[in-house]
C-alpha positions in Angstrom: 113.2 -27.5 -78.6 116.4 -29.5 -80.0 116.7 -32.8 -78.0 120.3 -33.8 -76.6 121.9 -36.8 -77.6 125.2 -38.5 -76.9 127.1 -41.9 -77.7 127.6 -44.3 -74.5 130.9 -46.0 -75.7 130.4 -48.3 -72.3 127.4 -50.3 -73.4 127.2 -53.9 -73.3 126.5 -54.6 -76.7 128.4 -51.9 -78.2 128.6 -48.0 -78.6 124.8 -46.8 -78.2 122.9 -43.7 -79.1 121.4 -42.1 -75.7 118.7 -39.7 -75.6 120.0 -37.1 -73.4 116.3 -36.2 -71.9 115.4 -39.6 -70.9 118.8 -41.3 -70.3 117.7 -44.1 -72.2 118.8 -45.8 -75.5 117.1 -44.1 -78.4 114.4 -46.6 -79.6 114.1 -48.2 -75.9 111.0 -48.4 -74.1 110.8 -46.6 -70.8 110.9 -48.3 -67.6 107.5 -47.2 -66.6 105.9 -48.0 -69.7 107.5 -51.3 -69.9 106.0 -52.3 -66.2 102.5 -51.0 -67.2 102.8 -53.1 -70.3 103.7 -56.4 -68.3 100.9 -55.7 -65.8 98.6 -55.3 -68.6 99.4 -58.6 -70.3 99.2 -60.5 -66.8 95.8 -59.1 -66.2 94.8 -60.1 -70.0 96.0 -63.7 -69.6 94.3 -64.5 -66.6 91.1 -63.2 -67.8 91.3 -65.4 -70.9 94.5 -67.6 -71.2 92.7 -69.3 -74.5 92.6 -66.0 -76.4 95.5 -64.1 -74.7 97.8 -62.0 -76.7 100.3 -60.1 -75.4 100.7 -56.7 -76.1 104.1 -55.7 -77.8 106.2 -52.3 -77.0 105.8 -49.5 -79.3 108.6 -49.6 -81.9 110.2 -46.2 -83.4 109.7 -47.6 -87.0 107.0 -49.3 -89.1 108.5 -53.1 -89.4 106.4 -53.3 -92.8 108.5 -50.8 -94.1 111.9 -52.2 -93.7 112.9 -54.4 -97.0 116.1 -56.2 -97.1 118.7 -53.9 -99.0 119.6 -55.2 -102.6 122.9 -55.7 -103.0 124.6 -53.9 -105.6 126.5 -55.8 -108.7 130.1 -56.1 -108.1 130.9 -53.8 -111.3 128.6 -50.9 -112.5 129.7 -50.2 -115.8 129.4 -46.7 -117.2 126.8 -45.9 -119.4 127.2 -47.4 -123.1 127.9 -44.5 -124.9 131.2 -43.8 -122.4 132.5 -47.4 -123.2 135.1 -48.4 -125.9 132.5 -51.1 -127.2 129.5 -48.5 -127.4 132.0 -46.1 -129.5 133.0 -49.0 -132.0 129.3 -50.0 -132.2 128.4 -46.7 -133.0 131.1 -45.9 -135.7 130.6 -49.5 -137.1 126.9 -49.1 -137.5 127.6 -45.5 -139.5 129.9 -47.6 -142.0 127.7 -50.5 -142.4 124.4 -48.6 -142.9 125.3 -45.8 -144.8 123.2 -45.2 -147.7 125.5 -44.7 -150.2 129.2 -46.3 -150.8 131.9 -44.6 -148.4 134.8 -43.2 -150.0 138.4 -43.8 -148.5 138.3 -40.2 -146.9 135.0 -40.6 -145.2 136.0 -44.2 -143.8 139.2 -42.0 -142.4 136.9 -39.5 -141.2 134.9 -42.1 -139.0 138.0 -43.6 -138.0 139.3 -40.2 -136.5 135.6 -39.5 -135.1 136.0 -42.6 -133.4 139.6 -41.8 -131.9 138.7 -38.7 -130.9 135.5 -39.5 -129.0 137.7 -42.3 -126.8 140.1 -39.4 -126.0 137.1 -37.4 -124.8 135.6 -40.3 -122.9 138.8 -41.3 -121.3 139.7 -37.6 -120.2 136.0 -37.3 -118.7 136.4 -40.6 -116.7 140.1 -39.7 -115.5 138.4 -36.3 -114.3 135.4 -37.6 -112.5 137.8 -40.7 -110.7 138.4 -39.1 -107.4 142.0 -39.6 -105.8 141.8 -42.6 -103.3 141.5 -41.0 -99.4 140.6 -43.1 -96.7 138.1 -40.6 -95.0 135.8 -40.5 -98.2 134.1 -43.7 -99.0 133.4 -42.7 -102.7 137.0 -43.2 -103.6 137.5 -46.8 -102.4 138.3 -49.0 -105.2 136.0 -51.6 -103.9 133.2 -49.9 -105.1 131.4 -51.0 -108.1 131.2 -47.7 -109.6 134.9 -47.1 -109.3 135.5 -50.6 -110.4 133.6 -49.9 -113.8 135.7 -46.8 -114.4 139.1 -48.5 -113.8 138.1 -51.1 -115.9 136.8 -48.9 -118.8 140.0 -46.6 -118.6 142.8 -49.4 -119.1 140.9 -50.5 -122.2 140.7 -47.4 -123.5 144.4 -46.8 -123.0 145.4 -50.0 -124.4 143.1 -48.9 -127.8 144.1 -45.4 -128.0 147.9 -46.0 -127.0 149.0 -49.4 -128.1 152.8 -50.3 -127.2 155.4 -48.8 -129.6 157.0 -51.9 -130.6 154.6 -54.3 -132.0 156.4 -57.7 -131.2 153.7 -60.0 -133.0 154.0 -57.9 -136.2 158.0 -57.9 -136.1 157.8 -61.6 -136.1 155.5 -61.9 -138.8 157.7 -60.0 -141.2 161.1 -60.9 -139.9 160.6 -64.3 -138.3 162.7 -63.1 -135.2 161.6 -62.0 -131.8 162.6 -58.4 -130.7 164.7 -58.4 -127.1 162.2 -57.2 -124.8 163.2 -54.2 -122.7 163.9 -53.7 -118.9 160.6 -51.5 -118.9 158.7 -54.2 -121.1 159.7 -56.8 -118.6 158.6 -55.0 -115.4 155.4 -54.4 -117.0 155.1 -58.1 -117.9 155.4 -59.2 -114.1 152.8 -56.7 -112.9 149.4 -57.8 -112.3 146.5 -56.4 -114.7 143.9 -54.2 -113.4 141.5 -56.8 -114.1 143.4 -59.6 -112.0 143.7 -56.4 -108.9 140.1 -56.0 -109.3 139.1 -59.4 -109.0 141.4 -61.0 -106.3 140.2 -58.0 -104.0 136.4 -58.9 -104.4 134.8 -60.7 -101.4 133.7 -64.3 -102.0 130.0 -63.3 -102.2 131.1 -60.5 -104.9 132.9 -63.3 -107.0 129.9 -65.4 -106.8 127.6 -63.0 -108.2 130.0 -62.1 -111.0 131.0 -66.0 -111.9 127.1 -66.7 -111.8 126.2 -63.8 -114.0 129.3 -64.5 -116.7 127.8 -68.1 -116.7 124.7 -67.0 -118.1 126.5 -65.7 -121.0 129.0 -68.9 -121.6 132.0 -67.3 -120.0 134.6 -67.9 -117.2 134.0 -65.1 -115.2 137.9 -65.2 -113.7 139.3 -65.4 -117.1 136.6 -63.9 -119.6 137.3 -66.9 -122.0 134.3 -68.6 -123.3 133.5 -72.1 -121.2 133.5 -75.4 -123.1 130.3 -76.7 -124.4 129.2 -79.8 -122.8 128.7 -83.0 -125.4 125.5 -84.2 -125.6 125.1 -87.7 -124.2 124.1 -90.6 -126.8 120.9 -91.8 -125.6 120.1 -95.3 -127.1 116.2 -96.0 -127.0 115.5 -99.5 -126.6 112.1 -100.7 -127.7 111.2 -103.6 -125.3 108.6 -105.0 -127.3 110.9 -105.7 -130.1 113.9 -106.9 -128.4 112.3 -108.8 -125.5 114.2 -111.6 -126.5 117.0 -110.6 -127.1 117.2 -109.0 -123.5 116.2 -112.5 -122.0 119.1 -113.9 -123.7 121.6 -111.4 -122.4 120.3 -112.2 -118.6 120.6 -116.2 -119.5 124.0 -115.4 -120.8 125.1 -112.8 -117.8 123.6 -115.7 -115.3 125.7 -118.6 -117.0 128.6 -116.2 -116.7 128.0 -115.6 -112.9 127.5 -119.2 -112.3 130.9 -120.2 -114.4 132.6 -117.7 -112.2 131.5 -119.3 -108.9 132.2 -122.7 -109.8 135.8 -121.5 -110.7 136.2 -120.2 -107.2 135.1 -123.6 -105.3 137.9 -126.0 -104.8 138.2 -129.4 -106.8 136.2 -132.3 -105.5 137.3 -136.0 -105.5 134.2 -138.4 -105.9 134.7 -142.1 -104.7 132.7 -145.3 -106.1 131.1 -147.3 -103.9 130.2 -151.0 -104.6 126.9 -152.4 -104.4 126.3 -154.6 -101.7 125.0 -158.0 -102.6 121.0 -158.6 -102.0 120.1 -161.7 -99.5 123.1 -163.5 -97.4 126.4 -162.4 -97.0 128.5 -163.7 -99.6 131.2 -165.0 -96.8 128.4 -166.5 -94.5 127.0 -168.3 -97.4 130.6 -169.6 -98.3 131.3 -170.9 -94.5 127.9 -172.9 -94.7 128.9 -174.7 -97.8 132.4 -175.8 -96.6 130.5 -177.2 -93.1 127.7 -179.1 -95.2 130.8 -180.5 -97.3 132.9 -181.8 -93.8 129.1 -183.1 -92.4 129.0 -185.0 -95.7 132.1 -186.5 -95.8 132.0 -187.6 -92.0 128.5 -189.6 -92.8 130.2 -191.3 -95.9 133.2 -192.5 -93.6 130.6 -193.6 -91.0 128.7 -195.7 -93.7 131.8 -197.4 -94.8 132.8 -198.4 -91.4 
């Protein structure tokens, strides 16, 4: 008997798929089973709290079978034989590995085969590329396989149907520039197919693409080659042979630092102090001598009287 399901749009966590027979969310545990499981866990915990392991609800799937989905690469190119590079490599190999020297007619036939193969591949890409439809996810330009086809179509069209007026060839022959037409001016202002695809990538997709291109030595956004880092010169110092030079360098550095510190200090003025005479003070001695002379003069005057 078929089971009935319906969608509950008023659920707290968003629309849920409800089982019509049980009234529960698909994969949810019935209330009766939940109560029995909780009581059993409580009883087991009371018997042996140390070795207690709770009984978990039965899941509708096996957790071990669930693996994280591998995120696809931002751009999925067509098979190598359906690309411009693959066709050019095939015809180039025919010319280079021929068992005899190819005549001009044979070279022309190989070139014609190259163009015919590209036209056939271009028609196939355009035919298999579905028109954009909001209700069909396979037609979204953000899908990796659609991006790959769009880029390949752009390459093939530019190779098979180059612009009728070649400005570069005209300049090399005449030395003058061609006056651009209104159509050429309009096209020059439009973004390229790659610019549109790259701008519409998510930040994660841009990171994946740029990381893959960096491994190839290319810029992921522009396709230009990355500049090579110049190897830094490493000076190997043999300490055993240059120990004296190192010591001298250190002494010179310390001398310079000391000179710098001395230059920052303010100028000092030194005062010269006279040495104090040893023994009795000079003034005291002179006073005593004067007193002695006076006393001697008084004694001589008394003797005369």
